[in-house]
N, C-alpha and C positions, 0 to 999 in steps of 0.2 A: 852695630855688628854687621859684618859683611860676609856673605857666603858666596862661593863661586862653584859653578858646575860647567862641564864642557862635554857636550854630546853632539853627534851628527853635524859637525862643523859649526856648531853654535856655542857661544860662550854666554853664560848667564851670571849676572851679578845680582845678588839679593840684598838690599839694604833694609835693615830692621830697626834702625835708629829712630826713636820717637820724634826727634827734632825734624827729621826729613819727612816722616809720615804726616806731620802736622802742616807741612807746606801746602800752598795752593796748588791746583793742578798745573798751572802755568809754570810755577817755580819748580815743581817736580819734573816737568818735561825738560826744562832748561838744565836742571841738575843731571838728569838722565843723559842728555846729549853730551854734556861735558864729561861724564863718566865714560861714555862710549868712545869719545875722542881720546881720553886718557888710555883706554885699552888699546886703541889703534896705535898710539905713540909709544907704549911701554911693554906690551905683551909680545914676547919673542915669537910666539906661534901665530901671530895675527894673520899672516898670509894664508893660513889654512882655515881661517874663520870666515864663514859666509854670513853670519848674523850675530850681532851683539844684543842680548836681551838684558834690560835693566828692569828689575822688579822691586816694588815696595810692598809693604804689608797690604795696601789697599789699591794699588794700580801697577801697571806694567807698560813698558815701552820697548820697541824692537827697532833696531837700526841695521839695515842690510849693509854689509861691509862695502859693497859697491858704492853705496851712497856716502859712506864715510871717507872713501878714498884711501890712498896709500899714506903711510906715515911720512912726515916731513923727512927729507934726506933718506929715502928708502934704500939708497944704494950702499949705505954704510951700516955697520953693526951698532948696537947700543953700547954706550960707555958704561 
């Protein structure tokens, strides 16, 4: 299950899937980073986001948008 919230220029994804929760901390961190990059590449309002927060039932990760960079080919719209 995935829940999203967006407030104060932050976007939060909350993963509640027990398979993800059972991952090691390192695997969760890598999954969280991939999820944040997916947001960067697919969320139309990403330019207004300053932080992408990824949360699991037992841990959370935050990625400043400046650290994620711009989406690839940021000059064109999404197909």
